[in-house]
LONU-859341 format. One line per 4 residues: number of its first residue (from 1); their letters; for each residue x, z, y of C-alpha. Coordinates in steps of 0.1 Angstrom, whole numbers, padded with zeros to 4 digits, m for minus. Last residue first. Layout:
REM residues N
NUM> a> X,Z,Y ~ ...
This chain:
REM residues 656
656> risq> 0413,0070,0300 ~ 0407,0085,0267 ~ 0407,0127,0274 ~ 0391,0116,0310
652> llng> 0357,0114,0298 ~ 0359,0152,0285 ~ 0357,0161,0250 ~ 0335,0165,0227
648> tatv> 0348,0142,0202 ~ 0318,0116,0194 ~ 0299,0123,0221 ~ 0327,0118,0252
644> twfs> 0316,0139,0279 ~ 0309,0123,0315 ~ 0318,0147,0349 ~ 0350,0151,0342
640> wgnr> 0361,0111,0345 ~ 0331,0105,0369 ~ 0343,0124,0395 ~ 0316,0134,0419
636> npnv> 0297,0124,0446 ~ 0256,0129,0451 ~ 0254,0149,0479 ~ 0220,0165,0472
632> hpnl> 0188,0162,0483 ~ 0180,0129,0457 ~ 0182,0152,0427 ~ 0172,0134,0394
628> ahvm> 0182,0098,0406 ~ 0210,0107,0429 ~ 0228,0126,0401 ~ 0226,0098,0375
624> gvaa> 0239,0074,0400 ~ 0267,0095,0419 ~ 0274,0098,0380 ~ 0273,0058,0374
620> gspt> 0295,0053,0406 ~ 0321,0080,0392 ~ 0326,0062,0354 ~ 0334,0031,0378
616> eyeg> 0318,m0005,0383 ~ 0278,0006,0372 ~ 0253,m0008,0352 ~ 0218,0007,0351
612> rgpg> 0196,0033,0348 ~ 0203,0065,0369 ~ 0176,0085,0359 ~ 0165,0072,0318
608> spit> 0177,0043,0304 ~ 0206,0021,0295 ~ 0231,0042,0316 ~ 0259,0017,0311
604> vtrs> 0298,0029,0322 ~ 0323,0001,0332 ~ 0363,0012,0328 ~ 0368,m0029,0323
600> spdy> 0390,m0024,0289 ~ 0372,0011,0281 ~ 0337,0002,0284 ~ 0320,0032,0291
596> yati> 0281,0036,0272 ~ 0256,0064,0287 ~ 0233,0094,0274 ~ 0216,0114,0297
592> rrge> 0208,0149,0293 ~ 0188,0165,0316 ~ 0182,0201,0324 ~ 0196,0198,0356
588> yvah> 0227,0180,0348 ~ 0239,0173,0311 ~ 0256,0146,0302 ~ 0264,0116,0279
584> ievg> 0293,0093,0268 ~ 0294,0066,0237 ~ 0321,0045,0236 ~ 0307,0008,0243
580> letr> 0277,m0010,0236 ~ 0298,m0034,0206 ~ 0309,0004,0195 ~ 0342,0023,0205
576> lerv> 0352,0055,0189 ~ 0378,0035,0170 ~ 0392,0015,0196 ~ 0399,0047,0216
572> gdgv> 0423,0060,0191 ~ 0440,0027,0187 ~ 0450,0022,0220 ~ 0428,0005,0253
568> ltpa> 0451,m0004,0284 ~ 0482,m0016,0269 ~ 0503,m0026,0301 ~ 0522,m0055,0308
564> apge> 0554,m0058,0290 ~ 0585,m0052,0300 ~ 0582,m0015,0306 ~ 0565,0016,0326
560> alle> 0529,0018,0312 ~ 0502,0023,0339 ~ 0479,0053,0339 ~ 0445,0045,0357
556> edap> 0427,0066,0380 ~ 0395,0063,0397 ~ 0388,0078,0427 ~ 0358,0099,0438
552> leet> 0332,0076,0462 ~ 0339,0079,0497 ~ 0320,0101,0519 ~ 0340,0101,0542
548> drhg> 0371,0120,0559 ~ 0381,0108,0593 ~ 0418,0110,0596 ~ 0431,0109,0637
544> trgd> 0447,0079,0651 ~ 0482,0088,0665 ~ 0507,0067,0636 ~ 0495,0038,0653
540> yapl> 0474,0023,0621 ~ 0464,m0008,0632 ~ 0429,m0019,0644 ~ 0406,m0032,0612
536> glld> 0403,m0067,0608 ~ 0402,m0061,0569 ~ 0433,m0079,0556 ~ 0453,m0064,0588
532> nlvn> 0438,m0032,0582 ~ 0448,m0033,0545 ~ 0487,m0042,0553 ~ 0482,m0016,0579
528> allr> 0473,0010,0551 ~ 0503,m0003,0527 ~ 0529,0005,0562 ~ 0517,0035,0562
524> rraa> 0514,0048,0524 ~ 0549,0032,0524 ~ 0566,0059,0545 ~ 0543,0089,0529
520> lfdp> 0552,0075,0492 ~ 0593,0072,0503 ~ 0592,0104,0521 ~ 0577,0116,0486
516> frdm> 0606,0102,0464 ~ 0638,0120,0485 ~ 0652,0133,0462 ~ 0652,0109,0437
512> srle> 0667,0086,0463 ~ 0655,0053,0477 ~ 0640,0069,0514 ~ 0677,0068,0530
508> pddp> 0679,0032,0521 ~ 0654,0029,0553 ~ 0638,m0004,0548 ~ 0608,0011,0538
504> iwqe> 0590,m0012,0509 ~ 0565,m0036,0520 ~ 0563,m0062,0494 ~ 0574,m0085,0515
500> alre> 0598,m0062,0527 ~ 0617,m0061,0497 ~ 0623,m0099,0490 ~ 0633,m0099,0529
496> paig> 0660,m0072,0523 ~ 0675,m0095,0492 ~ 0680,m0072,0460 ~ 0711,m0064,0445
492> smyd> 0712,m0030,0467 ~ 0675,m0025,0455 ~ 0690,m0016,0420 ~ 0710,0016,0424
488> eplr> 0694,0031,0453 ~ 0659,0022,0440 ~ 0661,0041,0401 ~ 0671,0021,0371
484> ssim> 0644,0026,0346 ~ 0646,m0014,0341 ~ 0651,m0032,0366 ~ 0662,m0064,0348
480> kntq> 0631,m0059,0320 ~ 0608,m0058,0350 ~ 0620,m0089,0370 ~ 0618,m0106,0335
476> gtvf> 0580,m0096,0333 ~ 0574,m0107,0371 ~ 0573,m0086,0395 ~ 0543,m0071,0420
472> alna> 0553,m0034,0434 ~ 0536,0002,0429 ~ 0550,0036,0437 ~ 0529,0034,0467
468> lsnw> 0493,0028,0446 ~ 0500,0062,0430 ~ 0512,0067,0396 ~ 0543,0086,0409
464> eeka> 0528,0108,0433 ~ 0490,0117,0413 ~ 0514,0119,0381 ~ 0531,0147,0397
460> ytgq> 0569,0151,0406 ~ 0602,0162,0383 ~ 0592,0152,0348 ~ 0575,0121,0358
456> vrar> 0603,0110,0380 ~ 0626,0089,0362 ~ 0602,0073,0332 ~ 0581,0067,0355
452> pfvh> 0604,0041,0368 ~ 0607,0048,0416 ~ 0591,0012,0419 ~ 0566,0017,0394
448> hfei> 0564,m0016,0385 ~ 0529,m0038,0380 ~ 0531,m0067,0359 ~ 0530,m0109,0370
444> kags> 0541,m0135,0346 ~ 0570,m0154,0352 ~ 0581,m0145,0316 ~ 0549,m0164,0302
440> nmpq> 0563,m0196,0321 ~ 0529,m0217,0326 ~ 0520,m0191,0358 ~ 0488,m0175,0364
436> dsia> 0490,m0154,0395 ~ 0522,m0176,0410 ~ 0546,m0151,0431 ~ 0572,m0173,0449
432> inta> 0608,m0178,0433 ~ 0631,m0157,0444 ~ 0647,m0150,0405 ~ 0647,m0114,0409
428> wdra> 0626,m0098,0438 ~ 0603,m0120,0432 ~ 0586,m0141,0461 ~ 0558,m0128,0483
424> tgrl> 0538,m0163,0495 ~ 0521,m0134,0520 ~ 0484,m0145,0506 ~ 0497,m0140,0478
420> aaiy> 0512,m0106,0485 ~ 0479,m0100,0505 ~ 0461,m0107,0476 ~ 0478,m0078,0449
416> llkf> 0472,m0059,0480 ~ 0436,m0068,0482 ~ 0433,m0055,0445 ~ 0450,m0022,0449
412> fpht> 0431,m0016,0475 ~ 0400,m0017,0453 ~ 0408,0013,0429 ~ 0419,0005,0397
408> sykq> 0457,0007,0397 ~ 0457,0040,0416 ~ 0444,0063,0453 ~ 0453,0095,0449
404> eldr> 0464,0091,0487 ~ 0456,0058,0498 ~ 0434,0070,0526 ~ 0460,0097,0538
400> phla> 0479,0067,0552 ~ 0447,0061,0577 ~ 0420,0029,0577 ~ 0412,0022,0614
396> sdls> 0378,0024,0621 ~ 0366,m0006,0637 ~ 0328,m0009,0617 ~ 0325,0033,0615
392> rtgs> 0329,0040,0580 ~ 0301,0054,0555 ~ 0291,0022,0536 ~ 0320,m0011,0554
388> arri> 0300,m0034,0534 ~ 0268,m0025,0559 ~ 0291,m0031,0592 ~ 0303,m0060,0581
384> leaf> 0270,m0072,0574 ~ 0260,m0064,0605 ~ 0286,m0078,0627 ~ 0287,m0108,0602
380> ldeg> 0248,m0116,0617 ~ 0255,m0107,0652 ~ 0284,m0127,0653 ~ 0269,m0159,0651
376> arsk> 0234,m0163,0633 ~ 0202,m0134,0621 ~ 0171,m0142,0604 ~ 0177,m0163,0572
372> ilra> 0213,m0143,0568 ~ 0196,m0110,0575 ~ 0170,m0115,0550 ~ 0196,m0125,0520
368> eadl> 0220,m0093,0532 ~ 0184,m0071,0527 ~ 0178,m0082,0491 ~ 0214,m0080,0478
364> kgev> 0214,m0041,0494 ~ 0182,m0039,0469 ~ 0196,m0056,0441 ~ 0226,m0036,0438
360> qlsy> 0218,m0002,0442 ~ 0249,0006,0436 ~ 0289,0001,0431 ~ 0281,m0026,0447
356> hsfa> 0298,m0020,0481 ~ 0328,m0011,0464 ~ 0349,m0003,0499 ~ 0376,m0025,0497
352> maty> 0356,m0056,0476 ~ 0329,m0053,0507 ~ 0355,m0053,0532 ~ 0376,m0081,0514
348> vwrr> 0344,m0101,0516 ~ 0334,m0095,0551 ~ 0365,m0101,0566 ~ 0368,m0134,0549
344> llqt> 0331,m0138,0562 ~ 0341,m0130,0598 ~ 0377,m0156,0595 ~ 0358,m0178,0587
340> egpr> 0327,m0180,0610 ~ 0354,m0184,0639 ~ 0348,m0221,0646 ~ 0309,m0223,0624
336> lkgd> 0307,m0225,0593 ~ 0298,m0256,0567 ~ 0283,m0256,0531 ~ 0253,m0264,0536
332> rhhl> 0246,m0236,0561 ~ 0221,m0221,0536 ~ 0243,m0228,0509 ~ 0273,m0212,0525
328> llap> 0257,m0186,0536 ~ 0240,m0178,0498 ~ 0271,m0180,0479 ~ 0289,m0164,0506
324> vitv> 0268,m0136,0503 ~ 0263,m0141,0461 ~ 0301,m0144,0456 ~ 0307,m0104,0461
320> npss> 0277,m0099,0430 ~ 0308,m0104,0407 ~ 0322,m0068,0413 ~ 0356,m0056,0426
316> lies> 0370,m0088,0426 ~ 0403,m0100,0411 ~ 0385,m0106,0381 ~ 0370,m0136,0391
312> rpis> 0400,m0155,0397 ~ 0427,m0171,0418 ~ 0413,m0147,0451 ~ 0431,m0159,0482
308> cegk> 0406,m0156,0507 ~ 0402,m0187,0519 ~ 0408,m0212,0492 ~ 0400,m0192,0462
304> lfdi> 0370,m0172,0476 ~ 0357,m0201,0499 ~ 0360,m0223,0467 ~ 0341,m0202,0448
300> afrl> 0313,m0201,0471 ~ 0308,m0235,0477 ~ 0305,m0239,0435 ~ 0285,m0206,0439
296> aret> 0257,m0224,0465 ~ 0254,m0261,0445 ~ 0252,m0246,0411 ~ 0227,m0219,0424
292> aqwa> 0212,m0245,0440 ~ 0202,m0267,0409 ~ 0191,m0237,0391 ~ 0168,m0230,0416
288> ekla> 0156,m0268,0415 ~ 0154,m0266,0378 ~ 0137,m0233,0377 ~ 0108,m0239,0406
284> aedv> 0101,m0276,0385 ~ 0098,m0260,0353 ~ 0075,m0231,0365 ~ 0078,m0203,0386
280> dagi> 0044,m0187,0392 ~ 0040,m0166,0361 ~ 0068,m0146,0366 ~ 0099,m0151,0347
276> lkih> 0122,m0154,0375 ~ 0106,m0116,0390 ~ 0136,m0101,0360 ~ 0160,m0114,0388
272> hagt> 0156,m0085,0407 ~ 0175,m0103,0442 ~ 0142,m0113,0456 ~ 0119,m0139,0442
268> gall> 0124,m0168,0469 ~ 0142,m0191,0443 ~ 0171,m0191,0460 ~ 0171,m0153,0454
264> smlr> 0163,m0155,0422 ~ 0190,m0179,0418 ~ 0215,m0157,0432 ~ 0207,m0123,0410
260> lvae> 0209,m0148,0377 ~ 0242,m0158,0387 ~ 0249,m0119,0391 ~ 0235,m0108,0361
256> rnla> 0245,m0136,0339 ~ 0283,m0123,0342 ~ 0308,m0148,0361 ~ 0338,m0168,0350
252> fnsd> 0358,m0180,0377 ~ 0392,m0192,0358 ~ 0383,m0226,0372 ~ 0377,m0233,0325
248> qleq> 0353,m0206,0326 ~ 0331,m0219,0353 ~ 0328,m0246,0340 ~ 0316,m0232,0307
244> hfsd> 0290,m0209,0330 ~ 0278,m0240,0336 ~ 0277,m0260,0308 ~ 0261,m0232,0291
240> mtdl> 0233,m0227,0320 ~ 0225,m0267,0318 ~ 0220,m0265,0276 ~ 0202,m0233,0283
236> gdsw> 0176,m0249,0308 ~ 0174,m0283,0290 ~ 0137,m0275,0280 ~ 0128,m0258,0310
232> raai> 0097,m0231,0305 ~ 0111,m0216,0275 ~ 0149,m0222,0284 ~ 0140,m0198,0312
228> asyv> 0124,m0172,0295 ~ 0160,m0169,0272 ~ 0178,m0168,0303 ~ 0160,m0141,0318
224> ldgk> 0159,m0122,0282 ~ 0201,m0126,0281 ~ 0199,m0113,0320 ~ 0177,m0082,0307
220> slrr> 0208,m0070,0285 ~ 0203,m0074,0244 ~ 0235,m0052,0230 ~ 0247,m0064,0204
216> ggkn> 0243,m0038,0175 ~ 0252,m0008,0170 ~ 0227,0005,0200 ~ 0197,m0020,0186
212> lraf> 0168,0003,0196 ~ 0175,0016,0225 ~ 0190,m0017,0243 ~ 0163,m0036,0217
208> leav> 0134,m0012,0234 ~ 0145,m0017,0271 ~ 0152,m0053,0269 ~ 0113,m0059,0253
204> eeyd> 0104,m0038,0285 ~ 0119,m0060,0311 ~ 0105,m0094,0292 ~ 0072,m0083,0293
200> dsey> 0046,m0100,0268 ~ 0046,m0074,0242 ~ 0040,m0067,0205 ~ 0066,m0050,0190
196> tiva> 0067,m0053,0153 ~ 0088,m0027,0134 ~ 0091,m0032,0102 ~ 0109,m0001,0075
192> iqhq> 0123,m0016,0045 ~ 0106,m0008,0007 ~ 0126,m0021,m0018 ~ 0102,m0043,m0046
188> rinn> 0129,m0071,m0043 ~ 0157,m0050,m0050 ~ 0139,m0044,m0083 ~ 0156,m0077,m0098
184> vkql> 0189,m0053,m0097 ~ 0172,m0024,m0111 ~ 0165,m0047,m0134 ~ 0194,m0059,m0145
180> rqiw> 0208,m0027,m0151 ~ 0177,m0014,m0175 ~ 0187,m0043,m0196 ~ 0225,m0035,m0195
176> sdfn> 0213,0001,m0212 ~ 0194,m0019,m0238 ~ 0221,m0042,m0247 ~ 0252,m0020,m0246
172> pddi> 0248,m0013,m0285 ~ 0254,m0051,m0293 ~ 0225,m0058,m0316 ~ 0201,m0071,m0293
168> svga> 0234,m0101,m0287 ~ 0254,m0106,m0254 ~ 0271,m0137,m0252 ~ 0264,m0145,m0212
164> krlv> 0237,m0163,m0224 ~ 0222,m0139,m0247 ~ 0224,m0117,m0213 ~ 0203,m0140,m0195
160> qyfq> 0176,m0146,m0222 ~ 0173,m0107,m0226 ~ 0169,m0110,m0192 ~ 0137,m0126,m0183
156> vneq> 0132,m0134,m0150 ~ 0094,m0132,m0136 ~ 0102,m0134,m0101 ~ 0140,m0144,m0089
152> llts> 0163,m0120,m0079 ~ 0186,m0116,m0111 ~ 0194,m0154,m0108 ~ 0205,m0152,m0073
148> vpil> 0228,m0122,m0082 ~ 0249,m0145,m0103 ~ 0260,m0124,m0136 ~ 0295,m0114,m0139
144> lldk> 0288,m0111,m0180 ~ 0298,m0142,m0184 ~ 0339,m0142,m0169 ~ 0346,m0177,m0159
140> rqva> 0340,m0170,m0124 ~ 0365,m0143,m0128 ~ 0395,m0166,m0125 ~ 0381,m0184,m0096
136> spnv> 0377,m0154,m0076 ~ 0343,m0137,m0074 ~ 0326,m0118,m0050 ~ 0318,m0092,m0066
132> feet> 0288,m0063,m0072 ~ 0293,m0033,m0089 ~ 0274,m0019,m0119 ~ 0307,m0016,m0140
128> rvdf> 0295,m0033,m0172 ~ 0265,m0054,m0160 ~ 0288,m0069,m0131 ~ 0268,m0088,m0108
124> rldi> 0279,m0120,m0089 ~ 0275,m0130,m0056 ~ 0286,m0165,m0050 ~ 0273,m0173,m0017
120> lrgd> 0270,m0215,m0017 ~ 0285,m0237,0011 ~ 0257,m0262,0022 ~ 0261,m0258,0064
116> akse> 0225,m0243,0065 ~ 0223,m0221,0032 ~ 0188,m0226,0018 ~ 0199,m0239,m0013
112> pryv> 0215,m0205,m0026 ~ 0177,m0192,m0024 ~ 0180,m0154,m0034 ~ 0219,m0154,m0019
108> wals> 0212,m0166,0009 ~ 0178,m0152,0018 ~ 0196,m0118,0014 ~ 0222,m0125,0038
104> tlrq> 0198,m0141,0060 ~ 0176,m0112,0061 ~ 0209,m0086,0067 ~ 0227,m0104,0096
100> qgdl> 0191,m0110,0115 ~ 0181,m0070,0112 ~ 0174,m0070,0146 ~ 0151,m0093,0172
96> lylp> 0135,m0115,0147 ~ 0104,m0130,0167 ~ 0075,m0132,0151 ~ 0056,m0168,0150
92> qhas> 0028,m0179,0167 ~ 0007,m0197,0134 ~ 0010,m0233,0124 ~ 0046,m0224,0115
88> kaaq> 0072,m0247,0121 ~ 0084,m0270,0087 ~ 0099,m0247,0064 ~ 0134,m0230,0069
84> vvaa> 0168,m0239,0060 ~ 0188,m0207,0065 ~ 0218,m0201,0091 ~ 0186,m0205,0116
80> tkfp> 0184,m0231,0143 ~ 0169,m0212,0175 ~ 0141,m0198,0193 ~ 0129,m0208,0226
76> vtlg> 0103,m0178,0235 ~ 0069,m0193,0243 ~ 0049,m0161,0253 ~ 0020,m0147,0230
72> tkwl> 0046,m0123,0221 ~ 0053,m0102,0189 ~ 0088,m0093,0185 ~ 0104,m0079,0156
68> llag> 0125,m0053,0146 ~ 0142,m0049,0111 ~ 0150,m0012,0100 ~ 0180,0002,0085
64> vpyg> 0196,m0004,0052 ~ 0185,0027,0036 ~ 0206,0036,0002 ~ 0183,0028,m0027
60> ryls> 0216,0024,m0050 ~ 0207,m0015,m0054 ~ 0198,m0018,m0022 ~ 0232,m0004,m0009
56> dfld> 0253,m0023,m0033 ~ 0236,m0056,m0024 ~ 0241,m0049,0014 ~ 0278,m0040,0004
52> rvdp> 0281,m0075,m0014 ~ 0270,m0090,0020 ~ 0295,m0073,0042 ~ 0324,m0085,0020
48> rmwv> 0317,m0126,0025 ~ 0320,m0118,0067 ~ 0290,m0109,0087 ~ 0286,m0128,0121
44> fdrq> 0252,m0147,0123 ~ 0253,m0164,0160 ~ 0239,m0137,0186 ~ 0203,m0137,0189
40> ispi> 0190,m0146,0228 ~ 0181,m0176,0211 ~ 0153,m0164,0195 ~ 0155,m0166,0156
36> vvrg> 0123,m0170,0136 ~ 0100,m0154,0118 ~ 0069,m0175,0100 ~ 0094,m0198,0091
32> qlld> 0089,m0201,0056 ~ 0126,m0191,0051 ~ 0121,m0159,0075 ~ 0085,m0149,0063
28> evqs> 0101,m0152,0024 ~ 0129,m0129,0030 ~ 0102,m0104,0051 ~ 0083,m0109,0015
24> iike> 0117,m0095,m0003 ~ 0121,m0067,0015 ~ 0090,m0051,0005 ~ 0069,m0039,0037
20> nalg> 0070,m0001,0053 ~ 0053,m0005,0087 ~ 0055,0004,0123 ~ 0036,m0010,0148
16> mggg> 0041,m0009,0184 ~ 0022,m0020,0213 ~ 0031,m0028,0252 ~ m0001,m0029,0272
12> drsh> 0018,m0025,0303 ~ 0037,0007,0300 ~ 0038,0040,0282 ~ 0040,0019,0249
8> dvac> 0004,0031,0223 ~ 0016,0035,0189 ~ 0002,0016,0157 ~ 0011,0031,0122
4> vitm> 0004,0011,0098 ~ 0006,0020,0061 ~ 0014,m0009,0038 ~ 0003,m0003,0000
C-alpha cells in the first residue's frame, strides 16, 4: 500500500506529497518518459564503483535517500537523459530534481540497452561471496559471477540461472544460493521515499532544492531562471551558454546571478532577477533583454579592461561591479562625454575599495539604475560615487591607519595590483614589465613578502608581517632569487626605479630587521596615497586626522612564502568540504543559522532564514545575519570568530 502524506507549504499554493514507492516503478517512469531531467540538472557523473555500491546498499537493505520530483504546470525545458526514454508522455511529466544518479544507474543495469551511449554497464553478483563486482576480462569467464540485469527481471527462474552457471540441484549450496539470487531480485521491491513537490513558483522550488539536496549540486535561483527563460525561448540556453563561453574565453567569466541582474534591469523588471519569469515577460521580451545584456556587457568589459586596467574578472571585488558601467554605457550607446571616463573609472575603484555590493545588492542596483535614467553629468557621478563610498564622506582621504590590519584578501590589495599594472611596474630581477597573464610560467606574478615571513614571524606579530604594507608583486623567478634574504641584503642589487614603482620607501635605513615597524609605517603612507590617487581622493599630507568608519571587519589570508603561488585550500579543509562548501553555523538571539563557506573564494552562503543570500566575506555574512535578526544594533562582526565549523566545533578562523 502506498501512503501519501500531503503537506501544505507556507507560501503561495505549494504542496508536498511524500510516498513510499517501489524503486523499480520509479525506474520504469524514467524509462517511459513520465519522469524527465530538467535542464537545470547537472550531467550524470557517477563512476562504475558508485553504481556497484548503490546495488550493495540496496541488497543489504540500507537506506539510499529519497527522490525529489517537481510537479508544475509550467513548461520547463528538460535535457536528454543518460537513458533512452520512450516517446514524450501524453501527460505533463514530473521533473527529477534529486535522484538522477541513482535512478539512471538502476535503469542502466535493469535495461542495459537503455544506456544512451551504448556502452553497457556490466555489473555481476558473486553468489559465493554476496558481492557486486565490476568484472575484469578474466572475471567475466567466471560463471558464478551472474549478470545483475538478469536477476532483476520479473519472473526470473533462479534454478535455471544456477543450472546455466553449472550448479546442479544436488550441490550443497544450491538452496542458499537460490535465496541469495532471490534477494537480488527483491531489490525491485525496495521501498524508496518519493517527495513530490507541486509548485509554479521557481523561487520556492530553488529554496526547497537548496534545503533538501545539501549533499549534491546546489540549485541556485539563477539556474532556475535560466531554465524558465529557455522554456519560453527555444534557443535561449544555447544562446546564453554561448555568451558565457565567450566571457570565459576572454578571461572575464561572470556568474549567472550578476548577468541575470543586469538582464532583469534592462528588461525593466528590476534587479531582483526572479521577476524575469513573470507571465508578462514573453519570448520577444526575453530575446530583446538578452541582446541588450550582451551588448551592455561587451561595452562594460572593454571599459574595465581598457580604462580601468582590470585584466580579468577575478580581480573585481564583486562581479556586480560590472552592472553600473554596463547600464550606463548601454544607455549612452557606448559613448561617454568629456570627463566622464575618469568619473566612471573612479566609481569602479570606489565600489571595489569599499565592498559596495557586500550587502543589499538588488536594492543598491535598483537605486543606481534609477539614477542613471534620471540624472546626468557630474551630478549623476557624484551621487553614484557617494553611494559607493559607504559611510565615508565623498572627499575624505584615506589615512595610513586605514591600511592597518588589511591583508591580501582586502579589496585594497586588488586595487594596488591594478595600480602596479597601470604604472607599468617592472620585475625586480628581469626589468620587464609585469604581465597579468604571461606566456612564460616563470614570469607569473606572485605575492612576495618584502621582509620574508621566515625571518620576521618569530619577532613580529602576524598582523604586521602579513599586512599589505609588506607585500609586493614579483615574478616566480624573482621570488626564488630573493628567497628568505632581508631587504638590506637583496635590495642593493635592484634598480631604485624598480623599487619606487612598487612604492618601497627609498630610505635604506628602513630595510634592516630592527626597523621593520618603521618600514611598514612609511610604506603605508605611500600606499595610502596610491589608493587616494586611484579613488580621486585628496592626498594624505600627514596632517589630516583619521576618522573611524563603520567599515566591515577585514578578512585575512595567510600567504605562504616560497617560489610557488600559495595553496589556499589544504587537505584538512578539503575533507570538510561538500559540494555546497564547508558547513558552518552561528547562534545569535537564540537562533541557529546554518551557512556554507567556500574556502577558495572565501564567500559564505546562507541558504535560508535570516540574512539569506551569498556574501563575499564571512564578516559580510555575519553582518547580514545580525542585521536581519536585530536591525537596531550595530551589526559589524568579525566573521572568522563569529561562525563555527559544524563538523569540528572550532571557529571558522581555524581553517582560514
